[in-house]
N, C-alpha and C positions, 0 to 999 in steps of 0.2 A: 499570602501573595496579593499584591495590589492589582487593580484592573489595568489592562493593556489598552493602548490607544493608537490608532493610525490617523495621523494628521495629514489630510490629503490636499495638496495644491496651495499650501501657504507660500507666500513670497518672503524669502529671507531678506533682511535689510541689505540693500545694495546688490541683490542678486535676483535670480529667476525663481519661478514657482517650483516647489519641491514637496516631497512627502517626508514625514518623520514618524518613525515607529518608536513608541514609548513602552517599555516593559520594566516592571519592578523598579519604578522611580528613576530610570535611566533612559537617555536617548540611545536606543539600540542600533538604529540605522537611519541614515539620511540619504535620500536619492529620489529618482523618479520611478513611477510604476511599482511602488512597494505594495505588498499585500501580506496579510497574516491572518490565520484563522483565529476566531475567538476574540478578536479585538473590537473595540468600539470605534467606529469610523467617524471622524470629525471633518465635515466639509469646510475647508478653509479657503475656498476660491475667493480671491479678492482681498484676503486678509494678510496683514503683515505680521510675521513672526519675529518677536524681539526677545532677547534674554530677559528673564524676570527683572523688573525694575528694582533699583536699590536706592533707598532714600537715606542719605547720610545725616539728616537733620529732621527728626520727628519728636513731637512732644506727646507722650502717651499718658501722662498725668498720674499713673499708678506706680507706687502707693501714694495715698494722701489726698488726691484731688479727683476722686472717682466721679464727682458730680459733672466734671467736664469731659472725661474720657477714661476708659480702662484699657488695659492691654488687649483684652478681647475685642472691645468695640473698635479700638484703633486698628487692630489687625484686620478686622472685617473691612474697614474703610480702605486700608492699604490694598487688600486683595481686589476690591472693587475697582481700584485704580490701576491694576496691573502689576503691583509690587509683590515681590516675594521675599524681600529683606528690608527691614527698617532699623535704623540706629536710633535708640531711645535716649533723648537728652536727660541729664541727671537732676533737673529741677523738680524733684518730687519731695514728698515728706514721709519718712526721712529722705534727705538728699542722698543720691547714689554716690557716696564717697567712701564706701567700704566694700569689701569682698562680699559680705553677707547680703547687702542690698542688691548688688548687680546680679548675684546668683539667684535671688528671688525673682528679679525681673526676667531673667533667662528662663526660669522654670515656668513662670506665668505665660510667657510666649509659647513655650513648648506645649503647654496645656491647651492654649487657644487653638493652635494648629493651623492657622491660616498663612502665616509668614514666619520667617526667622526673625526674632526680635533680638538684636545685638545691643547690649547696654553700652552707653557712653559713661565714663566715670568723671566725677567732678575733679577739677584741678586742685581746688582748695577745700578745706574742711568746711562743710555747710555752705559752700560757695560764698564765703565771706571775704575771700581775698587776702587772708592773713597768714595761714599756714598751709603747706602742701598736704593734700589728702593722701590716702594709702595707695599711691599709684602702683607701686610694685606688687602689692597684695592683690589689687584688682586685676593686674596683668597676669598674675600667676593663678588666678581663680579659674573655676570651670567656665566662666564667661569669657575668659581670654580677652580682656579689654585692651584695645589698642588706640582708641580715640578718647581724648580727655578734653572736657570743656566746662566752663562755668556759664554756659550760654544763658542769656538773660542778664548776666553781669559781665563786665569786662574784667579780665585780670589786669588791673590798673597799675599795680606796683611793679616796676620794671625788674626789680631783683627777684620777686616771686616768679615772674614770667621767665626770667633767665633760668632760674633753678628748675622750673618745670620742663623747659626745653632740654636742659642737660639731663634730667632724670630719665625722660622717656627714650632717650637714645639707646639705653641699655637693652631695651626689648623692642626696638623699632616702632615705637609709638609716635603719636602726633598730637600736638596741642591745637585744638580748634578754638580760635579766638572770636569772641563777640566784641567787635571793634567799635567801642563807644567810650569816648572820654566823658566820665560822669559829671565833671565840673562844667563842661561846655554844653551839657544837655539837661541841666536842672530845670524841671518844669516843662520840658519840651512837649509839644502837642502835635507837631507836624513838621515837614521840611521847612527849613528857614529860607525865605525868599520873598518874592513879590506877592505870592498868594497868601502866605502867612501874615504878611503885613496888612494886606487888604482885609483879612478875616479877623485880625487882632489876636492871633494865636501865637504863643511862644514857639519859636522856631528851633529845629534840630539841625544845626549846621553841618554841611558836608565835611568840614575840616575835623569835626569830632570823630568821624570814622577814619578819615585819611591819615590823621596824625598818629593814631594807634597802629594802623597797618604799616606806616613807614617805620615806626620804632621797632615793631616786631619782626619785620623782615631783616632789619639790621641785627637784631638779637639772634635770630635764627642763623644768619650768615656767620655771626661771631662764634657761636657754639657748634655749628655744623649739624643742626637738628632740623626736623620736619615741622613746618608750620602750615596750618590750614586756616583760611579766613572764611568765617561764616557770613552768609547773606550780604555779600558785597552789593553796594547800591548806587555808587556815584561814578561819574566819569573820571574824577581824580583818582579814585581807588583803582580803577582799571589801569590808569597810567602807571601807578606805583607798582602794581603786580607785574605789569609788562616790563618795567625797568628792572625789578628784582629778578625776574626770570632770565633776562639778558645777562645779569651779573652771575647767574648760576646758583642763586639762592633756592633751596629746596622748599618752595612754597606752592601750595595749591589754593584754589579759591572756588567758592560756589556762588551762584545767583539763584534767587527764588523765581518760581513762575510769575508771581505777582509783580516783581520788579521788572520782569521782561515785558509785561503787558500793560500795567496800570500806572497812572501818573497822579501827581498831587492835585490836579484839577478836580478829581473825584471828591476831594475833601470839602469842596464848596457846599455840598448838600448836607454836611454834618452827619452823615450816615456812619455810625461807628463801626460798621463792617469794614470800612476802609482805614481804620486806625491800626497801625502796625509799627513794630520796631525792628529794624530801621524804617523810617516812614517812606511812603510813596514819594518819589522824587520828581524832578522836572522831566519834561519830554526829552531834553538833551541827554539826561542820564539814562533814560530808557533806551535811547538809540545807542549810547555808548556801551551799555552792558550787553545788548544784543550783539554788537560788533565784537566785543571782547570774548563772548562765548563762541562766535563764529570763527575767530582767528586763533582760538586756543589759549588766549590769555586767561580766561575763566575756564576752569576744568570741568565743572559739573553743574547740573541743576539739582537743587535740594528744596524740599517743600517748605520747611519751617512750619509744618502742620501744627497749629496752636489752637486747640479747642477751648471754648469758654461757654459756661452756661448762659442762657438767654438774658438773665438779669445783669450780666456783666457787659452786655453789648446793647441792649435796648434801654439806653439811658442817655443822659446828656453827654456830649463829646468829651468834656474834660474828665468826667468820672469813669468813662469806659475803659476797659482793659485793652491792651495791645494784642493783636494776633488774629490770624485767619486760619480756617481749616483749608487743606489743600491736597490731600492724598487722592481723593476721587477725581479731581479736576486736572491734576498736574500734566498728564500727557496731552490732554486736549488743549490746554493753554499753550504748551510748548509747540504743538502743531500750529496753532493760530499765530503765535508770535514769531517763530523762526523757521518753521518748515514751509508753511503756505506763503511766507514772504521770500522764500528762496535762499535764506541764509544757511540753513542746515538741510542735509538729506537724512534719510532714515538710518543710514549707517552711523552718522553723527549722533543721532538721537540715542541709538544703542550705546554709544560711547559715553555720552554725558549723563545719561539716566541709568546706566547699568554697570558697564565694565569699569569705568573710571572711579565711581564712588566705591565699588567693591575693592578696587586696588588701593585707594587711599585708606580705607578701613581695614586693609590686610585680611580680607575674607577670600580664601582661595576657592571656595565652592559656590560663590555667588557671582553673578554677572558673567558667567562663562559662555563661550561661543556655543552655538547650536550645532554641535558635532556629536558623532557617535562616541559613546562612552562618557559623556558629560551628564551631570545631574539634570533631570527633566523639570527644571524650574524656568518657565517661559510664559509668554503671553501672546495672544492673537488679537490684533487690533484692526478695526475697520476705519480708515481715514475718510471715508466718503460721506457719511451722513453729517448734517448740520442741524442741531436742535437746541432748544432752550434748556439751560441748566436749571434744575429745580430741586426742591427739598427731596424728591424721590431719588435723586442721584446720590444723596448723602447717606452713608451707612454707619457713621460713627455716632457718638452720643450728642455732639453739639452741631449747630447749624450755622455758625458764623462764617459763611462763605461769601466772598466778595463777588462771586460769579452768578448768584441767584438771579434769574430772569435775564441772563445774558446768553446770546447765541454762541455756542462753541462747536467746533467740528469734532468728528471722530467718536468712536465708541469701543470700549474694551469688550470683546466678545468672549474670550476664554482666558483664564489665568490658571496655570498649572504650578503647583508647589510640590516639588519632589515627586512628580509623577501623578499627583492627585489633583483633579480640578477643584478650584475654590470658586471660580466663576465659570458658568457653562451657558452658552447661548445668551450672554448678557445678563444672566441672573446669578446673584451671589448665592452660593449653596450653604446649607446648614451641614456642618461637618459632624459626623459621629464623634462623640466624646468631647465636643466643645462645651465649655461651661455655659450654663444658662445665664 
């Protein structure tokens, strides 16, 4: 039997302070003035209770790239950030394009025990864009894959993309597209515009993203399938998604925390922590994606957590790898970018960081409301402190965060995964049975 907890005085998103009784991995009761013998009492006065965060876009690197991250270290980073579910992208070695690989990832996540690790399957064999992977076999496996992506690579062939959209309809799956025309971005180093011209760096034009999104929403409409757009980053992309939704296209979209907060101006220092794909965009794009998230055009926030070893980032800009770690900082960045600016409230945060990504990924037991009878996967967050983000905040294997030495608001105080704390009083816990 697991330990029981009485959460006292937490403020539910959009509501008043309340108590929650957690017994045997389930929320047994929610209300005021609760009491129970033999429970561990957690004083949550001033803390916001949110459903466990769900990240639809995480790179855990295992198998094959354990120097950057493992499923265990990535799970620890996720728990530290308030996450209880992460969807693991398939760009591993071997690529997660078979039932065997996704089941291995699922088992490694279960062994780690910090979060539910839900594998994402590759759309094409080896992510090469030539032949469809074993989509049906991955969907029927123990991992029950429902999200498929070649993230890191665009499914560029329109016929392959059409066939994938048609195939996933049979099991209510979704294709998550990395929208990047490879011909328009050859050798690209940053966003194409005035700053790239001044720095003499090859630009990554907005149209390379927007043209693929436009094509794919038309394909999704044609075949009547579900499309998800990864890491949307431009004002034009927001306009296309808004147009598609008005037409009734079954499309969803995500934005990353870094595209909500950071702009291309940071590239002027040639600090490779700010090198990412898609690149940091113009201030106008930052404003547009914030507004798109606020009005519901963009459905969710997803981290695109992309760890790299130090040698891949502490080098000259042109040779550096694309990517940023983001699990530990995601909620704090969202607070700074869209809550403290008045664009979203905490009820909205629960939607874009928990309930909506779980719904898109078709996970019925993740992102659930904090109600009696629901799984006790939730987090308690203190929005009041403001402090500098440092190496000590990072719990994964890599430290390529763009927020180091930056002041961010908030702090994750508790994370509960299926009734068991993984973070307690702000400290990440060592779980019995976790791999060394």
